[in-house]
TIPANU-837084 format. One record per residue: residue in one letter; x, y, z of N, C-alpha, C, CB in turn. Coordinates in steps of 0.1 Angstrom, whole numbers, plus 5000, padded with zeros to 4 digits. Glycine has a CB too. Layout:
N
aXYZXYZXYZXYZ ...
END
This chain:
321
m395319905374395019785363395319925347392819685365 a395819885340396719965325395019965319398319835313 e394820115305393920115301394220155288393120165307 i393520095279393820115263392620145256394619995256 v393120195241391720215235391720095224391420395228 l390820115217390820005206390420125193389319855208 g391320085182390320195171389720095160391620345161 i388720095155388819965142388420085128387219805145 d388920005120388320005105387519865102389620035092 g386419895099385419825090384719885074384319815099 g386019975065385219985055385720005043384420075057 g386619855041387319805029387419695031388419855025 t388019605021388019435019388519425033389219355006 h388919485046389419395057389319455069390819355055 t389219445080388719525088390319525095387219475096 r390719565102391919635108391819705119392519715100 v392619625132392219635146392919745151392619525155 v393419855160394619945163394619895178394320115161 v395519855187395519895205396420005205396219775218 a396020065215396920175218396020215231397220305205 d397720265244397520285252397320415254398020245257 v396920465267396120625264396820775265394920635275 s398220725262399120795260399420825241400220725270 g398820755237398720725223400120625217398620875216 r400420575223401520495217400720325211402720475231 i401020335199400120215196400720085199399820205182 l400219985202400719875210400619695203399919885223 a400119715196399219575184398919665172397419495190 t398619535164397619605155396919435142398919775144 a395819415145395419265132394419295125394819105138 r394219215119393519255104392719115104394619305088 a391519125096390819015090390119015080390218965096 g389118955081388218955070387219105072387318795069 g386719125057385419245057384519265067384419235045 a384319385074383119395082382019475079383319425091 s380919455064379919475059379119335060380219535047 p378219345067377219205065376719235054376019175075 h376419325044376119315029377219285022375619425023 k378119255024379319235015380019025022380719425020 t379619015035380118865033379218825048382018825033 t379318695049378518645061379418625073377718505057 s380418695074381418705084381718775095382218705080 a381218865088381318995092381618955108380019095088 e380718965116380618965130381818885137379218905134 a382118785130383318685132384618725132383418595123 n384318765119386018895117386218985126386019015103 v385219105126385519165134385919165149384919205131 q385319035153385318985168386818955170384318855171 s387218865161388418775161389818845159388318665151 a389519005154390619085148390619175166390019205128 i389319205169389519225185390119145195388519235191 h390219045188390618925203392318945201390018695199 e392718935190394218875182394218995188394718825163 a393919145184395119265187395419305204394519415180 v393619265211394419295224395119155235393219375231 s395519045226396018995229397418985226395418925229 k397819025211399219055208399619135219399519135194 a398719285218399519395230399719345244398519555233 g399019215249399819165260398619235270401719215262 h397619275269396219325276395219245274395619445272 t393919245277392919225280391819295281393119185287 l391119195272389319325273389019405288387419215271 e389219345294388719455305389619565309388319405317 e390419575305391319705300391219805292392119685296 v390019795280390019875270388819945280389819805253 v389220055274388720205287387420245270390920415293 q387520235262387020305247387320265235387320435245 l386820245227386220175214385420265206385420045219 v386020305192385520335184385720285169385520415186 a384520235163384920125153384120245137383919905159 g384520215128384520335116383820185102386920435113 l382520195098381920075093381220155080380819995105 a381720055070380720085062379420035056381220105055 g378820165055377220105052376620205062376819905057 l377120185076376720255085376020395086377520265091 d374720405074374520565074372920585075375220635057 d372020505079371320545090371020495106370420545084 p370220525109370020475127369720355125368920545137 e368720275119368820165119370220055116368020165113 d371020085113372420035110373220025120373020115101 h372820055131372820065146373219955153371720095151 l371719915149371119735153372619635144368819675140 w372819645136373619505130375119595135373419445109 a375619695136376619755139377219705150376419865141 e376419735165376319695180376619545178374719715186 k376319465171376819275170378119295165375919155157 l378819355158380119335155381219395166380319395143 t380719445174381919445185381319415195382719555189 a379819335199379519255212380619175215378319155212 v381619215221382419045225382419055245384819015216 p382218955245381818885260383018985267382118685263 g382719025279384019085286384719245278385418935284 l383919295267384319455266383419485269384819535254 e383619535281382319665291382519795287382419685310 c383419865278383919935280383020035267385419895280 p382620195266381820245260382620245244381320385268 r381520215238381420195221380820305214380620075215 l381420335204381020465191381320375179382320645191 h380520365170380320305155379820435144379120155156 v380720445138380420555128380720515114381120675130 n380220595104380120525087381820535091379420645068 d382620495083383920445082384320585072384020275073 a384020685070384120815064384920885076382720885059 v383920855091384120975095385720925105382521055103 v385820775104387320745110388320775098387520555114 a387920785086389020765075389620945074388220675057 h388521055083388821195077389621225091387321305073 a389521125105390021165117391521145115389421095129 g391521075107393321025102393621065093393720885101 a393121105083394121205067393621325075393321205044 l393021365076393221515084393121565101392121585078 q393121445106393721525119392721555126394421665117 s391521515119390421595126390121735124390521585139 q390821795113390721935110390321905096392222035112 p389522045094388622075086389222065072388122215089 g388021985058388521945047387621825043389921915050 i388221785029387321645027388521595023385821615015 i387821495026388621285023387721275010387921105040 v387921175002387621074990387820944996388621104975 i387020844994387220754998386320724986387120715011 s387320574977387220564964388420404964387720734954 g387820284968388220174964386820034969389920154972 t387120014977385619864977384319934979385519724994 g384420044987383120144983383620334978382220165001 s382820364980382820494972382020614987381420454954 i382920744988381920834996383120964994381420775015 i382121054995383121164997382221275008383621234981 f383521285021383121335032383821465035383321235041 a383421555043383721685048383521725062383121755041 v384821765066384021855080384622005077384621805100 t383622095077383322185077384422295090381922145078 e384722435085385622515096384422505108385922705090 l383022525108382122495119381722355128381022545115 g382622265120382322135128381322095115381422145146 r380722125111379822005102380221895096379122055091 q379521795093379721685086379021685081379921605090 i379221695064378321675057379521555043377521855054 r377821485039378621405029377721415017378921255034 n378521335001377921364989376721334995378321304975 y376221204998375621115000374021265003376620985014 d374421325011373421435018372621435008373821575022 f373421524994372921574981372521524975373421604975 h372421354979371421204967372721224957369221274956 q373821274959374921264947375621104952376221414947 y376221064944376720914946377920934935375320764942 a378720864934379920874924380520774924380920974926 h379920674918380120614910382020524907379520714900 s382520514917383820494912384320404924384820634908 a383420344928383920234936384820094927382320174943 a385520004935386219934923385319874914387119844927 r383919794919383219694912382819774899382019624920 h382019944905381519964893382720014880380420074895 l383920074882384120054870384619914867384920134867 s384519784869384519694863382919704859385119584870 y382219664860381019724857381019734847380519824861 e381519904848380719994833381819924816381120244835 a383019894825383819864812383419684802385719864819 v382519624815381919504807380819534799381419394816 y380019614804379019654800379219694786378519744807 r380119784786380219864773380919794767380619994772 m381519704770382619534758381219454754384119354772 l380419454763379219354757378219404747378219304767 a378019524752377119644743378519634735376419824752 e379219634724380219644715380419784713380019564702 d380619834725380919994723382620004727379720104735 i383319974712384919934719385419964702385319714728 q387019984706387320004692388219904690387820124687 p388719944681390519794678391519794695392519894657 e391819994694392620014704392319964714392820114707 d391419844721390319824736391119654733387619844734 n391919564725391719484724392519404729391319464716 a393319464737394319424746393919344759394919534750 f393319504763392219564775391319444771391419734775 i390919424763389319294762390119194767388519234743 g391019144760391819024764392118994777393119024758 e392319104783393019084796391519064806394219254802 v390919114800389319064808388818914806387819164800 l388618894795388318794796389518664796387418794786 a390418694799390918604812391118554822391218584815 f391118754830390418774840389318704844390118864838 w388218684838386718534837387318424833385218544825 q387818404826388118264823387318194807387518174839 v387018274805386618284792387218264778386218364791 e387018224764387418274756387318344744387718214756 s385818404749385418524743383918624746385518464728 l384018704740382818804747381618754747382618924740 a381518644736380118584736380018504749379918484724 e381018414752380818374762380718434775381518304761 l381418544773380818634788379818774786382418714797 r379318754775377718754775376618624778377518794760 e377318584777375918454776376218454795376418244763 r377118454799377318414812376518524821378918384815 g376718714813376118794821374218744816376718984817 t373718694801372118704804372018604821370818614787 m373518514828372218464837373118534850371718244837 g373318674852373818734865375818764866373218594880 f376018694855377618664859378018554867378218784867 v377818554881378318534894376618494902379218684899 t376118344902375118384910374918424923374518304910 d376018414934376118434949376718624946377718284959 e375718674952375818834949377418874955374418934958 v377718824968379018854973379718824968379418824983 e380018724964381118664954381018724941381018514952 r380118794933379918904921380619004925378518954917 m380319064931380819204939382419214943379919224953 r382519054948384419074950384819034934385318904965 l384118974930385018954916385219084908384318834906 f384319144905384119244901384619404903383219224902 g385219374919386319484923387519404921386219544940 e388019324919389419234925389719264905389019004935 m388519304897389419304884389819494884388319224867 a388519494892389619704890390719744887389819804901 p391719644890393019724886393319694868394619654898 l393019594863393019604851391819704845392919474846 v391119764848390619934842391520004842389620034848 t391820084858392720184860394520154847393020174880 a394920084849396420014846396020064831396719804849 s394719984825394320034812394320154808393319994809 a393720274820393520404812394520424809392920514817 q395820444828397020484818398120404808397720534826 k397720304807398420334792397320364784399220204784 g396320454786395820484770394820374766397120484759 v394620344769393320264760391820344762393120074767 p391520314753390220444750389020394759389520454730 l388420254760387620174767387820234783388120014764 a389220154786389020154800389220344800390320024810 r389820474798389920544801388520654801390820554797 t387720634792386220634790385220644804385920494782 v385920464810385120454822385420554833385320334828 c386920544829387920624844387420784844390120624839 d387120804830386421004833385220924839386021154815 i384220934836383320914839383120894856383120844830 a384220824865384220804877384520964880385220694883 i386120994872386921144877385421224878388421234863 d384521274870383621364865382921334877382921344852 a382421254885381421274888381921274906380421154880 l383221234908384121264919384421434919385421174916 g384621464913384821634909383921684913384821684895 t383221634909380721714908380921704927378321494898 g381521574933380921554948382221644955380721344954 i383121674951383921724964384021854962385321674967 r383421954949383122104949381622094955383122164933 l380721944952379822054964379822064978378722034963 l380821964983380922014994382122094997380621915001 g382622144986383622284990383322324994384022364985 s382022374981380522494985380322544998379022434983 c380022445007379722415022380822515028379922225028 f382022495026383222555031383722725033384122485024 t384022845043384322965038385822985035383823045047 r386422915038388122955031387722905017389722855040 d388922975012389622944999390022864991390222974999 t390622795000391422665000390822585009392822675002 v390722454998389822325013391022245008387622205011 p391622125017392322075018391821895018392822135027 v391721805005391521705000392321575000391421734991 a392321495011392621355007392021265003393021305013 l392921194993392321094988392720954990392221114977 i391720854992391720695000390920624993391120685015 g392320504993391820394986392520364979390820404980 s392420174970392620174955392220244944392220084951 v390920284942390820354930391520474927389620374928 v390820544940391220704938392820744939390420794948 q393620634945394820674942395120594933395720664952 s395020514931395620494911396020564906394820464900 e397320594897397520684887397520794882397120664883 y396120684872395720774862394120894871395320644846 i393520794874392520884886393020984897391720784896 k393820934902395121064904395221184902396021054898 q396021194891396321284881395421354878396821244871 s394021274874393521334865392421394874393321254854 l392121364883391421424892392021524899390821344901 k393421544898394221724905393921804890396721714910 s394121724882393721844866392221894869393721754846 v391021824866390121834873389521944878390421784880 l390521954890390022054903390822164903390221994916 a392122104897392322304893391822374887393322364886 k390922324878390222414868388922484872389922324855 s388622414888387722494898387922644895388122464913 v386622704889386922884893387122944906385722974890 n385822934915385423014929386522974939383822974935 r387322834940387522804953388922694954386122744960 s390322674957391122584955391222474960391922614957 y391622374956391822254961392722154956390822214961 e393222144975394522114979395021974979394722164990 i395321874968395421744976396321704982395121664972 i396221624995397721635002397521485005398121755018 d398421455016398921335017397821315030400721305018 s396921155036396521125046398121135058395620995043 a397321175066398321205081398521065088397321325095 f397020985088397520835090396520795086397820775104 p396720615085395620565084393920565088396020495086 s393120515081391520495092391520455107390520375085 e392520345108392520275118392720285132393020225116 v394020475129394520545131393420665137395220545122 g392720715128391520765130391120735142390620735122 a390320615141389520565148390320565167389120425139 v391620575163391920535177392620695182393320375178 i392320755176392420935172390920965180392320995150 l389620925173388620985182388520925196387220965176 a388720735198388920685214389820805222390020505214 l390820845216391120885226390621015233392220875225 g390021085223389121215222388321155233388221275207 r387321035231386221055236386521015250385220985230 h387720975258388020895273389121035275388720685272 g388621165271389421275275390321305272389721285282 i391421235264392621275264393021385252393521155264 v393621515253393721605248394721555232394121695260 i393921545222394921495213395821615204394221415203 n397021645209398121725207399221695203398321765215 t400121785198401121745188402021605198402221925185 e402321595212403021505214402221395212403621525225 v400821365212400221255211400221235199399121245215 l399721315187400421265171401621215169400621365163 s402521285175403621225174404021085178404121295180 l404021065194403820905196403020815184402620885210 l401820875182400620775176401720745161398720875172 k402520845156403420835146404420735147404020955144 a404820775156406520715158406020585160407720785172 s405120495168405020375167404220345162404920325175 q403620375148402920325136404220225133402320465123 e403520015133404119915126404419965115403519805125 
END
């Protein structure tokens, strides 16, 4: 019987599943809705449908899966494993299953499990490091949180608009935001705000998240309000990166940026400038080697006893769709 592994990234708006054989060759991929039960009521159905689709597309069966690793947003505490286990509890899938925070698989993919820092800022926000000694550290461990997720930028921009913390140069941006919310004026948007903007929390988070590209694009154009909002996020990200960087012994620490917010032009370039001013350590912004779902495959192969050498990594790279 053939042996295959599953790698799952459930850290963003979509769930991504990758099937690979034990040599490292990617056989199939599938994508479904989000995997966080805090942000969608269909998390379990999304993950399980993606698993079925990916295995079927690969031409294999669930019985042939020998290892599964899933990276899931919001899996931070021991009690979170209760809901995480349910996501991948597919009848017929009897292999060992490992559930970790999505940052763990993102790091394995971006840095190929080598020491360094990843910054995830898109649907969610986390800064995660693996030191030279293999120690895993998050900015959360310091009780530091960079409010840089997509929805956070949108909330801050809207709050400042409604608080009248604006100037004439912001008018075009304000017009775009009003159009996004399908209202005619700030007064109408303010009235919506008094009622929580949107009653359903999941829908509210989705809409504020979808508004974020207006903020980052306007910051790139030089709009004062948008730049102020983004600069707050950049400052917090820079602090979080340096916090984790202080836990390394090496003088230069690689940093990979993951997610729509931190990869937007204004935030990416501004963050580079902030880190370039670091006094005691250098931070090298690098491109991610693999996406998070392939990072999960790398971890799954390792847990099955496969040595992750250049041959395996080359095959993973060559066989990506």
